[in-house]
N, C-alpha and C positions, 0 to 999 in steps of 0.2 A: 648768683653763684656761677663761676666760670666753668664751662664744660671742656674737658680735655679731649680733643678729637681722637687721640691715640687710644685713650681709655674706652671711648665709644666703639672704636673699631675692634679692639680686643674683646670687648663684651659681645659684640655681634658675632665675631668669629667663634667665640666659645659657645654661644647659643646655637649657631648653625651646625657646629660639630656634634652637639648633643641633640640635633634634630628638633630644636625648639625654634621652628622657622618663623612663627608669628612674632615671637619676641625679637628675633634677629631682624625681621623686616622693620619693625617699629624703631629699633635702634639705628638701623642704617638710614631710614628716612630722616630721623633726627640729625644724624651726622651730616646728611646732604644739606640741611638748613644752615650749617656752619660755613664760614668762608673757607673754601678749599681751592688749591690751585687746579688747573685744568687736568693735569695728569692724575692727581689724587682723586679728584671728583670722578673721573672716568673709571678708576679702579674700584671706587665705592659703588658706582652704578653697575659695573660688571658683577660685583658680588651680590648686589641687590637683585639683579636680573636672575642670577642662579637661585637665590632664595625664593623669589616669586615663582620660578619654574617648579621648585620643590613643593610649593603650596598649590600647584596646579593652575596658577594664574598666569598662563602663557601670554595673553595680550600685554599684561603689565611687564612681563619678562622681556618681551620683544622691544617694548618702548625703552627700557633701561639699557638693554644690551646693544641696541642699534646706536644709541648715544655713545656708549662706551667704545664700540667698535670704530666709530667715526674718529674718536680722539686717540684711540690706541690701535691703529690698523695692523700692527705687527704682533698683537697678542693672540696666540693660537687658542688659548683657553676660552677667551671671550668669543672668538669666531665659532668655536665648537659648540659652546652653550647656546649661542644665537641660532645655530643650525637646528638644534633640537627644538627650540621654541617656535621657530618659523615653521617647522614641519607640523607642530601641534596645532598651529592656527591655520594650516592649510596652504601656506605659501611655499609650495614644494620647490619651485625653481629657485627661489631665493635661499631656501634651506640647503639645496644641493650646492649652490654657489658658495655659501658660507662654509659648508663642510669641506669642499675642495680647497678653500682658502686655508682652513685650519690645518689640513693635512699637508698642504704645500709649505706652510710656515713651520710645521713640526712633523716631518715624515715618520718619526718614531712614536707618534701620539696614537696609541692603539685604540683608545676610546673614540677618538675623532674618526678614525677609519670605520669603526663599527657603527657609529651614529650616521655617518654618510651612507653606509650600506642600507640602513633602515629607510632613509629618505629616498634612496634610489629604488628600493623595492616598492615603497609606497607609490612612487611615480610610475612603476611598471617596468623599470629597467632591471630585470632579474640578473642578467649577465654582469652588468655594472655593479650591482649589489654584491654578487658573489666575489668579484675581484676585490671590493673593499673589505669584506669579511676576511678574505685570505690574507690581505695585507696586514690587517689587525693581528692575525694569528702568526704571521712571520715575525712581528714585533714581540708578541706575547703568546707563545704556544699554549700557555695554561689559562687563556682567557675563555672561561666557560660560556659567557654570554655570546661571544663571537661564534663559538662552535654551535651553539643553539640556533643563532640567527642564520648561520650558513645552512644548517639543516632545513630551516623554514624555506629558504630560497631554492635549495636543491629539490625539496618536495614540490614546490611550485613549478619547477622545471621538469618534473616527472622522473627525477633521478632518485627513486625511493631508497635503493640500497645505500647510496652515498649519504642521503639524508639521515637514515637510521644510524649509520656510522658516526655522523657528526653529533647526533643527539646522545649516543652512548658515550662519546668522548666527553661531552659536556657533563654527563652524569658521573663519569669517573673522577672528574675534577671537583664536582659539587654534587654529591649524592642526594642532598636535600633540595635540589633545584626543581621545584614543583612544575614550573612552566616547561622544563625540558622533558620531564616525565609525561606531561600532557601531550606535548608535541610528538614525542616518540610514539605515544598511543595512536595519534592521528595517522602517522606514517605506517605503522603496523596494520592499522585497519585498512588503509588504502592497498596494502600488499595482500590483504585477505587473511591476515593472522589475527582473527577477532579475539581469541582467547588471550593472546599476548597483549593486545591492545587494551582489553578490559583490565588486565593486571597493571598495566602502566597507568591507566586512569585512576585505578584504586590507590596506587602508590602516591600519585599526585594529591589525591584527596586526603590521604593520611597526613600528608605534610601541610595541606591547606584545605581544611574542611569547608571553608567558605568560597572555594574556587568554582564559581558558577560555570565557567567554560568547560571545566573538566567534568562537572555533573552532566552538562549537555552532551559532551562528546561520549561519555560513558553510556548515556541513553542511546546514542546512535549505534554504538557497538553492540549493546544488548539487543536492540531491535534487529540488527542483522543476524544475531544468533537465534532469533525467534523468541526471545524472552520479553514479550511485549509488556507484561505487567511490570517487570523490573525496569524496563525502559521508561514507561510512564512515570514511575516513582522517581527516576533520576531526573527527568525533565521537570517534574513538579518541584523537586528540591532546587534545581537551578533557578526556577522562577520565584521561589520563596526568597532566594538570595538576591535576585535581580528581576523584579516584576516587569521591568521594561525591556526584557531580553527578547526581541522579536524572533530571532532564530529559534530559540527554545520553544516559544509558543507555536511556531510552524512545525518543529519536529515533534512536539507533543501531539499536534493534530494528526501527523502522519502515523504515529504509533496508535492513536485512538482509532484511526481508520482501519489499521491492521487488526485491531481488536473487535472491529465491527460496530464501533460506537460513532456513527456518522454525525449525529446531532452535536455531541461534545466536540468532535473533531472540527466541525464547521465553526463552532464558537472559538476554538483556539486559532484557527486561521484568520477569523475576523479580528481577533485581538491583535494578532501579528500585523495585520493591515492597518489597524488604528495607529499602531506605533510606527509603522513604515509603509505609508500608502502606496509607494511604488514597488513593493516587494513582489516581483513577478512570480517567483516560485510559490509564494503563499496564495496568490490569485489562482494559479493553476491547481494547487492542491485543494483550494476551496471548491473549485469546479468539480473535482473528484467526489468531494463530500456531498455536494448538491446532486450529483449524478446518482450516488448511492441512496440518497433520500428521495429520488424520483423527481427532483426539481430540475428538469432537463433544460428549460429555458434559462434558469439561473446558472446552470453549469456552463452553458454555451457563453453566456455573458461574462462569466469569470475567466474562461479560457481566452476570450477576446481581450479582456482587461489585462491579462498576463502578457499577451502579444503586443498590446499598445505600450506597455512598460518595457518590454524586452522583445523586439520583433524576431530575434533569432533564438528564442527559448525553445529548444527542440522538444522538450517534454510537453509544453503547451500545445504546439502544433500536433504532436502525436496524440495527446489526450482528445483534442477536438476531432481528429480523424477517427479515433477509436469510438467516440460517442456517436458520430454520424453513422459509422459502419454498424455499430452494435444496435442502433435503432432503425436500421434499414433505410436510412435517408441517403441513398446512393448518389444522387446528383450533388447534394451538399458535401458528401464525403469526397467526391471527385474534385470539387472546387477547393476544399480545404487542403487536399493533397497537392493540388497545383500551387496554391499559395505557399505551402511549406517548401516545395521544391525551388521556389524563387529565392528563398532566403537561406536554405540549408543546402548542403552538398547532395547532389542527386544520387550519389552512390553511398550515402550514409546508410547504415543497416536499417534504421527505422523507416527511412524513406523507401528502401527496397522492399521491406516487409509490407508496408501499406500499399505499395504499388502492386505487389503480388496479390494482396487481398482484393484489390479492385479488379485486377485481371481475372481472378478466380470468380468474382461476382459476375463477370461478363463471359464466363466460361472460356476464357482464353488461357488454357492451362499450360500450354507450352511457354507462353510469355511469362506466366506466373512462376514456373519452375526455373526459368532462366534467371529471374531476379533472386529467387530464393537460394539458388546454388552459388550466388556471389557473396552470400552472407557467411561470415565466420562466427556463428552463433556462440561457440564455446568461449568467445572473448567477452560475453555479456552476462548480465545477471540472470538468475534462474527464471524470473517471470518472463523476460523477453524470449529466452530460449524455449520456454514452454509454448508460448504463442506460435513461435516460429516452427517448432517441431510438429505441432498439431496441423498447421496449414501445410507444411511440407508433406506429411503423411497423407492428408486428404487429397492433395494435388497429385502425388504419385499414384494414389488409388484411381483417380479419374483418368490418369494416363496409362492405366493397366500395368504399372510397374509395381506389382503387388509385394514382391520381396522387399523392395526399397520402402514401400509404404509401411509394411509391418515393422521393419527396423526402426522407422521414425516413431511409430506408435509405442514400441517398447522403450525407446529412449525417453519419450516424454513421461512415461509412467515411472521409469527409474528415477528421473529427475524429481518427480512429485514425491516419490517414496522417500527420497533423501532430504526433502525440504523441511524446514522448521515447522511450516504450516501443517503438513501431514503428520509429522512426528508427534504433534500434540494429540493426535487422535489414535484410537485403538480399534482396528477393524474387527478383532476378535470379540470385542465387547458387543458390537451390534449383531454379528453373526451368531454368537452364543445365545444372545437374548432371543433371536428369532427361532433358533433350534430348540431352546428350552420351552418357548411358548408353543411351538408346533407339537412337541412331544406331550405337553400337558393337555392340549386340546384333542389329541388323538386318543387319549385314554383317560380313565379316572372319572370324576364326578360329571354328571350331565348338567347342562344349564337348567336351572330351576325357576327361571323367571318367565313370566308371560307377557305377551305384547298387549298393552292396553288399547282400548278402542280409540282413545284420543291420543294422537301423536303430538310432537312438538309444534309450537305455534308457527304460523306462517312467518317468513317464507319457508317453503318446504326445502329440506336439505337433500342433496344428492352428492355422493362422494365418488369422484372419478379416480379410480385406482388401477394399478397394474405394476409391472416392473418398469423401472426407468428405461427410457428410450424405446418404448413400445408404441409410441404415437400419441401420447397424452397431450403434448403441446399442440399438435395439429388439431385434435378433437376439441381441445380447449378453445382454440381460435374459431373453429367452425361454430361451436355453441354460442360464442359471444355475438354472433351475427343475429341471433334470435332476440327480438325485442322484449321477451319476457324471461330472459335468462341472465343472471349475473354470475360471472365466474371469478372465484378468488384463487389466484395462482400461487401455489407453494408458499402459503402463509401459515403461521404456527398455531392455528386454533386447536388442532388435535394435540400438538406438543404441549401446550399450556394445560390442557385438560389432563394429559397423561402425567405431567409433573404434579398436578394437584392430586391425582389419584395416588401416586407415590408408592405403588406396590406392583409386584409381578401381575401381569394381566392373565391370570389363570381362571379357569371356570370357578374354582372355589372362591377366589377373592372377589370375583364379580357377583357370585351368588350372595355373598355377605353384604353387598351394598344395600343400604336402606333407601327409601324414597327420598329422605332428606339429603342423603349423600348424592343421589342422582340429580336432584334439583341443583345442588351446589356445583356439581361438575358441568351441568348444562349451562348454568350461569357463567361459569369460567369460560366456556367455549363462546358464549354469546358476547361476553365482554370483549374478547379478542376479535371476534367477528365485527363488532361495532367499530373497532379501531380501523379495520381494513375497509369496510363499506358501511357508512352510516345507514341506519334503517331507512331514512328518507330517500336514499339513492338505490335501494335494493329493488330488484324485480321479483316476479312471482316465484321463480325457482332460483335457488342459490346452489351453484356447483362448487364444491370444495375440491379443487384439483391439486392433489399431492400424491404422486404414485405410491410412495412407500407408506402412506396411511393404510395400505392393504395389510400391514403387519399389526395394526391395532383395531381391526374390524370388530373383534369381540368387545372391546371397551366401547367403541362407537355404537354398536348395536344395543348394548346395555343402557347407554345414556340416551340414544336417539333410536328407539325401536322401530319407528316408522320411516327412518331414512332409507333412501334408495341408493343403489350402487351401480355405477357403470364400470364394468371390467373390460379393459381393452387388452387383447392378446396379440402377440406377434410371434413369428417363428422363433423358437428359443435360441437358435444359433445366431440369427440376425440380431436379436435383442442383446445377447451376451457380447457379440462383436462390437455393436454400437456403443455399449457401456465402456468396453475396454479402450476404444479409440477416442473417447471424449475426455476433455479436460474439465472435470467437475470442480466446484468449490469443495474444499476439504471438510469432511466431517467423518464420524465413525462409520457411517454407511458407505459413503463414496470411497473411503480408503480400501474397500474390498474390490474395487474395479481396476486394480493395478496389475492384475495378471488374468489371463483367460481362465485358469483353473479356479482362482478365488472367485471370479465373477460367476462362473458356472455353479460353484458350490453355494453361493448366496442365492442365485436364481432357484436352485433346487429347494433350498430351505424356505424361501418366501412362497413359492408355489405350493409346497407341502403344507404350509400354515394356512394358505388360502383354501386349499382343498379341505383341510380339517374344519375351518370355519363353515364352509359350504355344507359339510356333512352334518354339522351339529347345530346350526342356527337356521332359522327360517328367514333367509335374506331375500329381499326383492332386488334381483340383479338383472341387468341387461348386459349380455356379452356381445362384444363388438370386435371384429377381427380387423387389424390394421390393413392387411392386404385387401380385404373387401372394401374398406374405406377408400383406398387408393384406386381400386378397380372401377367402382361406381359410387361416387359420393352420395348422390341423391338416394339411390337404392339402399345404401347402408344407413343413411341418416333418418329417413322417414320413420322406420320403426322405433328409433331412439327418441325422436321428438314425441311420438305417440306414448312411449313408455313414461316420459316426463309429464304426461297429462296436458300437453300443449297442442295448439293448432299448428299445422305446418306453415312455415314462412320461407319464401324463396331466398331470403337474405342469408340463410345459413350456407348457401352455396357460394356466396361472395367472400370466402374466407381470406383470399389474398388482400382484398380491400380492407377487410377487418384487421388483418395483421399489420398493414401499412399504417392504419390509424391508431394502433396501439403505441403508446410512448415507449414502453419497454416490454421485452419478453425475457423472462428470467432464466430460461433454460438454454442449453447449447443449441437448440433447434431454431434459435431466433432468426437465422438467415435462410432457413429452409421453408418455413411456412408461408413465405411471400412468393414462392415459386409455384408454377402449375404442378398439379399432382403428377408424380413420376414414379415409375416402378423400378428405377435403378437400384434402390436400396433393398429391394426384395431379392432374396437369395444371394446377397453380397458375400455372405460367409463362405459360399462355395469357392470364391477366389482365394480363400485362405484355408481350404479344406485340410491341407496337411498339418496346419497349426492346430486344428481342432481335434486331431486324433486322441490326445489325452483326455479331452473333456466330453467327447461324444457319449461315452457310457453314462455320464451324469445327466446329460440332456435328453438322451433318447427316450426315456419314459415320458417326458413331457411333450416331445415331438409327437409321440403316438397318442398321448392323452388328448392333445389339442387337435389331432387329426391332420397333422402336416406330413407331407412326404419329405423324407430326408434325402 
């Protein structure tokens, strides 16, 4: 049977117009097996190349189109299609040359100008790409794809307003253009308009529910709004649609870190790195996860992997500096900072901040303030501004510029109060719970339980309590120096026990506990303690150091009636000031420290509750004054060690060495406990005495009760 080439060509064209590209390819290859003249063969090869490109087979497309272009050098369509497929196979210079040839042959060929713009942008020539897109729009002002692509380039060039205008014009022309809605969202998020960005992403997803990039970008915007759970869900949806989406795995890890789930975050970063081994940002983020998990050597290794992959990755340099500074490895910090300065701009804000930290460590405060005052912190994210403001305030304080210092402390607290992290928490919830508990213990039913002769099994438990910033971290470090003491720093043993109890901690509710209930609560505490320190690693005395466990002493005493307590006190005004000027991790309790008045109110409530516990329970308590500890360490510690039932050991005096050997110190005092004991923080509140006028009536009863001179 004789095949009519013209019939085959018409059949192939019909299938191609109907997007039946596989059938069209088969027909065109059959046609090429027929005897054709050179020009017809080239035309068929040009059509076959376009069909192969539509099927995503760009290597085959390039083969056919190059043959066609050689035979038909003046065919602009073949040159334009060849440009697209050359770009797809990574031959960017050849793609640009073919695109320029197509536009030279046919200057009114809008699609060719647009495709040339894509190749130029891919090559990194943003200005050239913008010129090509604008030429396409001169030819076809209603070319929605060119408006969208011009927006992409303008955003890359930092011209956000013009980019947004281009995306909006594309959407006027094509309201159902999902990619333009997504790109508009990206530009709006860059501008800081997160709500508008979320709306743009959601519109893109209404149009294309399987649009993985839009789900990922929606997650980024939701995370910036503080909606971590919704962000996680968006990333997970992106990964359901595209399991190999390395960027979404990385972003999911970041959101999980913000949610406090370091284990799962590390797994997400590791998956991103399996998919893209040279993904520097994922290496750096994995280092953060390892740091949060206490795997400090792995964290350092990850940061170094990030810098090998991308030597100028500022965040990896900064993370490495931060880790060394936070773990009191000052020589390593200095070396890491020097390395960062070699590859980054010496006047970049993060370099200036780290340089100021190092200068402050060396007590070169004028040098530190000189670097800090060069930083325009308002241009940066809240996390950076918070770190900056804390250091700025403390440096002004050391330079006796107290009004400037107080302004900085107020600014950091205002920033915290406005942050999504703090807005998730309710300071009233914690304060009201303490006040309610205090009132219930001051009156009503008396405790009706008796202390049994046999206490909890060894190791014996001691709870180190007080108000935050009263010196508990210093004492924690001192106690660690004793060979028979294990200290568990700010871990959730009591929290898990409180959650298992699940009721208000009133005298009535504790009276109603059965022995079986108590055993179960004791087991809950023990299980969490085992997670923190395995029994084989424990010493004779276990000190549970968590200052605000002071608010649950009634429950603790009911479950562990033989437990001991170390209560450390500090001048109430110094204590309140120190809480006010610290940048704590957000929770219901710490959210009370954003004003002096609120801090003083919580102090009064907590001390009132402690006083009520002391009056109604037979507690074994050793009281220790922070100022006495600083004045004469050995004289203050000998009675304490005796209280714990242990022999004196001179190593408790080597607290600085103990601090330097600790991998991490979880509290804001991490960089103070490695210094010699100093009295500078005693009476510091006097420098801000005018600011204390509204709160002194709240604190004066406690100043008198604890025997301090005001």
